[in-house]
N, C-alpha and C positions, 0 to 999 in steps of 0.2 A: 179813209178810215175814219167810221164813224166812233161816235163816245162809248159805246159796249166793246166793241174791239179793242178799244185804248184803256180799258180798265180789266180787261182779262190778260192783256201784253204786261201790264203793270206786277199784276197777283203773281202770273206765273216766274218775273223776274225776283219778285220778294221771296216768293219760295224757292229758287232754285240758291239764293244766297243763302239762306239760312240752312238749308241743308249743308250746304258747304263748309257754314260756319261750325256744324256738328260734327263733323267728319272727322277735322281738324281739332277738334279740342280732347286732352288726355282726363285720363279718369282721376285724376285729382282736380279737373276743372280749371285746369290752366290751359290756355291755348296754344297751341304748338307755334303759333308764328310771336310768343312771347319769348324772349331774349332769357336762356336757364345761368343761371348765378354758379361760376366756378370759382374754385381756388388756387393756388399752386401749395404744395407739399415740398418747396425748395428741392426736387431731383427732377424736375423740367416737364413731370406731367402734371397735366389737369383734373382736379377732381371736380364732380357735381357736389354739388354744399349738400343733396339730400342724403348723403354718405358720407356722414364724415368717419372718418377716423379717430378711436378713442386714443386716447395720450395716455403714455405710461402712468399708475398712481401707483400709489404705496398699500405695499399690501402687510395687516400687521396678525397678529396673535395675541393671545392672554390681554385683550385689548386693545391698547397701545402700548402694551410695555415692552413689545419686541415686534418691530416693522424689519419693513425690506425697503428702502428708496427705491425710488422713481424711475431712479438711474444706474440701479441695480443693474448687473452682466451677469448672469448664470455660466457664459460661455466662458468667460476670463478668471486666471486664478487669483484666489483671492490677496494674495500675497506680490509685490514687484520681485521680491527676493526670490526664496526658495519655502516652497507649501511644505507644512510638515505633518504626516498623516500619521497616525497614530491607530495603530490595528490588534486587536486580542482575538482568539478563536477559544470559545467558552466549549472546552467537550464537556461532552453529558456521556456518550456512550460509543463506541467503534463495533458496530455491528457486525462487521465485515469486513475479512482480509482475505482475498482471492490471490493465493498461490498461481493457479493458471493464467492470469488475467496481469497479475502483478500490478493489481490497484487495493486502496484503503480508503475504505468508506465511513467516516463522522457524522452523527449527530451532534448541531453544535452551534452558539450564537453566535455569529459572526457580526462582530462590535466595530465600527471604526468611528474616529474621533478627529475634529481639525477643528482649526480657528480660522473664522471672517470676522476679519473688524470692518467689514463696509456694513454691517447690521446696524440700526439705532436701537439702542435699549436704554429705556428709562428707566435709570436706579431708583428713582421712590416710588413708583409701579412697581418693582422688583423688590421691594420690601414689603411692599403692602401683599404682596402677593404670596413670598416666602410666609410660612406658619413660625407662630412663636416656639423659638426652641431651638431652630431647623439651622443649621448653618449660611452661610451668605455667600458660600459658593455652591450653594444645595445644588443639582437638577431640577431643573422644572420640565415636566412631560408636556410637549404639545401635541396636538391631531398629527396625525402624519403625513397626511396631506402636504403640510406645511413642506416636506421635504420635495414634491416641485419647485418651490421658488427660489433652492439653492444651488448653487455650483456644487458636485457630487466629484467627490476622486473618479479618477476612470482604473478603478482598483483590477488587477489581472491576476490571477491564480494559477500559477508555472506548474506545467501537466497536469492540468486539470481535465478530468474527464465529464464530470458530470456535477451541474448545481444545480439544486432543485430545494425552492424556499416550501416551507410548511406552512400549512394552513388549518384552522378548523371551522368555525364563522367564518373567520376570514383571514388573510394574510398574518403570519405574527411577527409583527415587527413592532418598531418602538421609535421615536424620535424624542431628545431631550437637548435645553439648551441651557445653558445658564449665564450669570452677568459678565462674565469674562470673555463676552464672545463665543464660546468654543460649543460646538456642534455634537453630539452624540447620536448616531441611528447603529440600531441592531435588529440584526432579523434572524429566525428561528431556519436552519436550511438543516440540509443531508449534504455532506460536500464527499465526493468520489474522485480519488487523485492518485495519478499514476506513480509508483516506485517502483526504481529499478532495484529486482532484487536477483541474489545469487544463493545457488543450493547446494553447492558442488560438500557441505558441510552439514547436509540436511541428518540427522533432525537436530545435530548441534548445533543449527546457524545460528546466527542474528544479522539480523537487516536493521538498517540504518536510514530513514525515509524523511526530507525535509520536505517541511509545508513552507512556500512562499509567496507571497502575495506583495505586488509593487504596480507600478504604474506600467500604463500600455504605450501612452504617449509621452512623457515625460522623463527626462533622466536626471541626475542627481545636481543636474546645476538649477534645476527647475524642483523637485519636486523631493523629499527626502519619508521612506517608511520607516516608522517604529514599532517599538510591541507597546502595544497597551497592558499587555501582561502576558505571563506564560500559562497556560493550563497544570492542576496541579494533577500528577497521575492518580491518586492516590484518592479523588474522590471521580476517578471516570470506572462505570461499571460495564465490563466484559466479561463474558465465559468462554474467550478466544479460546487459543492454543497459545499462546504469547504474554511471558510478564511484559510490562509497559514502563518506559522509561522516556519523558519530555525533558527535553531540555532547550536551553536559548540555541539560538544559529552562534556557530563561529563567526567570526569578523571576516575571514573570506568569502561565508556563504551569504552577507547582507548583502551584497551585490552582482550582478550579473551582465556581461557583455552583450548587445545586440548589434544589430548591424547600423541603428544611428548614435549608438555611447554607451556608456555604464548608466545603466539601472537601481535604483536603491529596491531594497526588498527587507520586510519583516516577516517573521512566522515561527515558527520552532522545527528540533530536529526529534522524531519521534526513531525510539529504538525499539522493537520488537527482539525478543528472547523468549523461544522455545522453549515449554514447559516439556522436558524430556520424560519425565515419569510414565506416561504413557507407553512410549516408543521401547523403554528398557523393561514393562511388562511385558509388553505384546512381541518385541520381537528378540530384545537381544538377550535375554534370559534363557527363553525357550530354546533358543540356538547353540546357546553356549553353555544348557545342557545338555544337548544334543550330542555337541562334540565328546562332554565328558564321560556319556552314557557309550559313546566308540570306542572309549580306550577301554572299556570293561570285555572286548573281543581279543586283545592280547592275555587276559588272564582265562580266555577258552584254549583249550589244546586244538593244536594245527588239523588234526584228524578228524576231529566234527565239525565237519565242514560245512554242514545243512545250519545249525545255531550261528555260526561264529558268521558266515555269509550273510542269512538272512538280518542278521543285529546290523551289519554294516549296511547292508544295501537298503534296508528300511532306512534306517535314519540317514542317509545320503537322499533317498528321493523324499523325505520331508525338508531337508534342507534345500533343496530346490523348488520344490513347493513354495516354501517359504519366500524365497528370492522372488519367484516369478510374482504372488503377490506384492510385494512391495516396490517393485520393478511398474505394478499399476497403479498402485495410489498414492505416490510418492511424485512432486512437481520434478517438471523435467529441468535437468542439470545441466553443463557443458561436456562434462567426463562421470565418474563414479560418483556420487554418494556417500556420506559417510555411513551410513547402513547399509549400504549396495557393495562398499568394499570389505566392512565387517561378517556378512552373510559367505561372501565369496571365498573370505580367510575360511570362515568355519565350513565349507565345503570342501575345499580345500585340506583340511588336515582332515576330514573324512575319508576323504580320496587317498589322503596316504595312507591311512590304515588299510585301506583294500589292497592298497599298492603294495604293502607290508605282506598281507595275509598270501595274494598272489604269488610274492618271491618266495614264503614259505613254501607252498603248494609246488610250485616249480623245483625248488629243493629237492621235494618228496618226492617225486616223480622220478628225475632223473635218478636218486639213489636208488630208486626201485627195479631201475633199467639195467643200472650197472651188476655186472653178474658177481658171485658173493666169494670173497677172497678169504681161503683158511690161513694156518701158518703155514712154514715153510717144510713142517713134521707131516702137517697133514697133506699139504702137496706132493710129499715125497713118496706119500702112500701110497696116494691113489694113481702117479706115475707107477707106480710097482704091480698094482691092482690089487691092492687092500683098500679095504674100506678102514675110515678114521673111525674112531671110538663113535656115537652116536651122542652120549652124552656131551662131551666134548665141545662136539660138531654144533650143536644147538647151545651152548653156554655162548658157544663165539658169536654165532649171531645175534645172541640177545644182546649181548657185552656193546654189538653195533649199533642192534638199534637203539641202547641207552643211552648211547653216547650221541646217536643222531634228534632225542630227543630231549638229551640236555643243551646240545646245540639250538635247538627251537626256542625253546625253553629261556635259553640265555639273550636270543636275539628278540622276543616278547620284551623281556623284563628291559631290557635295552631301548627301543621302541615306548614301553611304557614309562620310564622314566625320561627321556626325552621330550615326547610331544606334550607332557604338562608345561615341563620346561622352555618349550618354544612359544606355546599357547600364553604363559605367562608371560613371556617378553613381547610378543604381540600385542596384549592388554595393556603392559608398560607404556608403550609406542603406543597406542589408538589414543589412549583416554589422555595422557601428558599431551598429545601433538593436538588433540582439536581442542579440549580442553583451557587449556592451557598455553600453548601454543600462540604465536602471533596472527592476529588476523588483520588483513587488509582494509576491510571495511567496518570496523568496531567503531571508531570514533570519528570525528574530523578533524580532529586536534594532531590526533598522534597516532599514523597509518600503523605502526610499529608494537601500540600497547596492547602485551596479552590481556590475556581475561582471565579473571580471578575470581567472579560472582555467577560463573553460570549455575540456574536455579534449577530444582529438580520439582 
């Protein structure tokens, strides 16, 4: 091998080594042959030093006045014993009560307040934040995104159908804190919940609905729900068919039993009293007047069949039409509703007047088919072939017809006295029974408490 060939061989060897070095070098300029720095995170896995894990950090709001420590866990309850959660429903409007789906819709502010002493609060900086004249315990508004850093109650609304938050440019919600480690969160909502309703007394019915909020996971040993406030029914705007009363839940309704134990709930009891004036004017008064009109038929002579029959049949058909209209429009019940029972009785009264008149017609028809009977002297004259005096004969027939007319008139007068009396007794039993009788669902405290304040 000469010197030229030796130089060519050395050059090829150098070029190959250079290419091999470049192909094994990373984009950062470090050779793959160099050892990588690793660290142990304590779990047995090794982590690359180039991808460090961010350590927990303290999150603060309002400068450093309110902070969440680095070791804060939003998956743990704030208290080791029992956590108290206060709930308030500030009802602004009740836009809908659905009798068909047994649901109630509320427009309200859903307010939740609890205490979390794991926060770090600088009392001196809190004094600087508060304006002059403000109470030391005043609520301080905080950006609502700060709520993501806190533990939140797992609130559940019993019999909930829909929970919708309202927004304009953004969701209508707010977050407030104070120096006593209390957190208050409020959100504008439209809540629809199920209320078991019974309509056997419609439209004289009273519905009692319970709105209950509790924990989904934690029983009474770990979490207690209390009322922040009870909404004032006088401040609620509603153009519905009901008068509204809002009361605190009874003691027995502040807990409920589930599979894993007893759970605490807070909320209110909503009593709905239907406005009866519309139904009295639309249904009760006309149907009652039609019954009274049917009594006029007792003053019409029985032999005037078209006038008396037309009156009774027309009133009967009108009441049947009212009954069909009512059954189409009212909510469904297990049996007859109060208004259906009223109209049925009215129909029966008119039907009774028709039956009375049918009895009179039958009596008149039977009397017309019987042969005329004269006196014994007139009958003896007929047997001897002699004709009785015509005037006396006609006088006898006239007296018999007069007696029949008197009998028919007395029967009409009897029914004219009995029907109003029976209708008056029915009204006393009906209105006293439905308005002042015992109601099994009026209040949760006393199931036999009568109703004395039905409003019109």
